[in-house]
C-alpha positions in Angstrom: 41.1 18.0 -11.5 41.6 15.9 -8.5 43.0 12.6 -9.2 40.4 9.5 -8.7 41.5 7.2 -5.8 41.7 3.6 -6.2 39.4 1.6 -3.7 41.6 1.0 -0.7 40.9 -2.6 -1.0 42.1 -3.0 -4.7 45.5 -2.1 -3.4 46.1 -5.6 -2.3 46.4 -6.1 -6.1 49.8 -4.1 -5.7 51.5 -7.3 -3.8 49.3 -9.9 -5.9 51.0 -8.7 -9.3 54.5 -7.8 -7.7 54.4 -12.0 -6.6 53.0 -13.2 -9.7 54.3 -11.0 -12.8 57.1 -9.4 -11.0 58.9 -11.3 -8.5 62.1 -12.4 -11.2 61.9 -8.5 -12.0 64.2 -7.3 -9.2 67.0 -6.9 -8.7 68.3 -7.6 -11.9 66.2 -5.3 -14.1 64.9 -1.6 -13.9 62.3 -0.1 -15.9 63.3 2.7 -18.6 62.1 5.6 -20.4 61.3 5.9 -23.8 64.6 7.4 -24.2 66.3 4.5 -22.8 66.8 6.1 -19.0 66.9 3.8 -16.1 64.0 5.0 -14.0 64.5 4.9 -9.9 61.0 3.3 -9.0 60.2 0.6 -7.2 58.0 -2.4 -8.6 55.5 -1.6 -6.3 54.8 1.9 -7.0 55.1 1.2 -11.0 52.1 -1.4 -10.5 50.2 1.4 -8.4 50.2 3.8 -11.1 49.0 1.0 -13.7 46.2 0.0 -11.2 45.7 3.8 -10.7 45.3 4.4 -14.9 43.2 1.2 -14.9 40.9 2.8 -12.5 40.6 6.0 -14.2 39.8 4.5 -17.3 36.9 2.4 -15.4 35.3 5.1 -13.9 35.7 8.0 -16.5 34.8 8.8 -20.1 38.4 9.2 -21.5 39.5 7.5 -24.3 42.0 4.8 -24.2 43.9 6.4 -26.7 44.6 9.1 -24.3 46.5 6.9 -21.7 48.3 4.8 -24.4 49.9 7.6 -25.8 50.9 9.0 -22.4 52.5 5.8 -21.4 54.4 4.8 -24.5 55.9 8.5 -24.4 57.0 8.0 -20.6 58.4 4.3 -21.1 60.2 1.9 -23.0 58.7 -0.7 -25.3 59.7 -3.2 -22.7 58.5 -1.3 -19.9 55.4 -0.1 -21.4 54.4 -3.8 -22.1 54.6 -4.8 -18.3 52.2 -1.5 -17.7 49.8 -2.4 -20.4 49.5 -5.9 -18.9 49.0 -4.7 -15.5 46.3 -2.4 -16.8 44.8 -5.2 -19.0 44.4 -7.8 -16.0 43.0 -5.0 -14.1 40.5 -4.0 -17.0 39.6 -7.8 -17.3 39.1 -8.0 -13.3 36.8 -5.5 -13.6 34.9 -6.6 -16.9 35.5 -3.4 -18.8 35.2 -3.3 -22.4 38.6 -1.9 -23.0 40.5 -4.9 -21.5 40.9 -6.5 -24.9 42.4 -3.0 -26.5 45.1 -3.8 -23.9 45.6 -7.3 -24.2 45.9 -6.3 -28.3 48.8 -4.1 -27.3 50.7 -6.5 -25.3 50.2 -9.3 -28.1 51.8 -7.1 -30.6 54.7 -5.9 -28.1 57.9 -8.8 -27.4 56.5 -9.5 -23.9 54.5 -12.8 -25.3 58.0 -13.8 -26.7 59.3 -14.3 -23.2 56.8 -17.2 -22.6 56.8 -19.1 -25.8 59.2 -21.8 -25.0 56.7 -23.0 -22.3 53.3 -22.3 -23.3 51.6 -23.6 -26.1 50.6 -20.0 -26.8 50.2 -16.8 -25.3 46.6 -17.5 -24.2 47.8 -20.7 -22.3 50.0 -18.2 -20.3 47.1 -15.7 -19.8 45.4 -18.5 -18.2 48.1 -19.4 -16.2 48.3 -16.0 -14.6 44.7 -16.0 -14.1 44.8 -19.0 -11.9 47.4 -18.0 -9.9 45.5 -14.8 -9.3 42.9 -17.4 -7.4 46.2 -18.7 -5.6 47.3 -15.2 -4.7 46.2 -15.7 -0.6 48.6 -19.4 -0.9 52.1 -19.4 -0.3 53.9 -19.8 -4.0 55.8 -23.0 -2.6 57.8 -25.5 -4.6 55.0 -27.9 -3.5 52.4 -25.9 -5.1 54.2 -25.5 -8.7 54.7 -29.1 -8.9 51.1 -29.6 -8.0 50.2 -27.2 -10.9 52.7 -29.1 -13.1 51.0 -32.4 -12.8 47.5 -30.6 -13.0 48.4 -28.5 -16.1 51.4 -30.2 -18.0 49.1 -31.4 -20.7 46.5 -28.6 -21.2 48.7 -25.6 -20.6 52.2 -26.0 -21.5 54.5 -27.1 -24.8 57.8 -28.0 -22.6 58.7 -31.1 -20.6 59.4 -31.0 -17.0 63.2 -29.8 -17.2 61.8 -26.5 -19.0 59.3 -26.3 -16.7 62.0 -26.0 -13.8 63.8 -23.4 -15.8 60.5 -21.4 -16.4 59.4 -21.5 -12.3 63.2 -20.6 -11.3 63.6 -17.8 -14.0 59.7 -16.2 -13.1 59.3 -17.2 -9.5 63.0 -17.6 -8.0 62.2 -21.1 -7.0 63.8 -24.4 -7.4 61.6 -27.3 -7.8 62.1 -31.1 -8.7 60.3 -34.4 -7.9 61.9 -34.8 -4.3 59.7 -32.4 -2.7 58.1 -33.7 0.9 54.6 -34.9 0.9 53.9 -32.2 3.4 54.7 -29.6 0.5 51.9 -31.1 -1.5 49.5 -32.3 1.4 47.0 -29.3 0.4 46.2 -30.5 -2.9 42.5 -30.9 -1.9 42.5 -27.2 -1.1 44.0 -26.6 -4.3 41.7 -28.7 -6.2 38.5 -26.6 -5.1 40.2 -23.1 -5.8 41.5 -24.3 -9.1 38.2 -25.7 -10.1 36.5 -22.5 -9.6 39.1 -20.8 -11.4 38.6 -23.0 -14.5 34.9 -22.7 -14.8 35.1 -18.9 -14.1 37.6 -18.2 -16.7 36.6 -16.6 -20.2 38.3 -19.6 -22.1 37.2 -22.6 -19.8 37.9 -25.2 -22.6 41.6 -24.4 -22.5 41.7 -26.6 -19.5 40.2 -29.5 -21.1 43.5 -31.6 -21.5 44.2 -31.5 -17.8 45.3 -34.9 -16.0 
């Protein structure tokens, strides 16, 4: 059977997911098989595979269980959790009914444990990633992350600024502090417009209620 092709315009999400979800993944980590063997595969290709599987679910009548079994047979628990998370984000973006099924798998994995020191809950981490998706065409700068801290420190995070800096350094490989120049946060009006739209369109808009 001929493989279904992902629409060309959707391939832009490879770069978006790599920037938002996997920037810290390389060069320190590698994907592994279910037997613990390291895979010689680029992050971009790994994401492309996950997007492809998501698209096949979106356009076909195949049951999710078939895909889930195949992925868990091919990847370790950690690697498959990343794979399922990309699939969740893709299916959520397409408003497909199976998005929640993949989110449930991610919730039951160790993936949420990576963020519990920083976010109030995993739902708050999901909303953070959703916001960054809306900012995907903006450069992820120190000024942007400082702006995001001032806007969302009360609503999304359970940590102080020092721990937030640790999170940004670990996840996005940037060092931030309160001494960024004014020019780095000059575009705050643009950010406000984009983020306000994102908050209103999110499935849980009340999660942002405690914004400053």
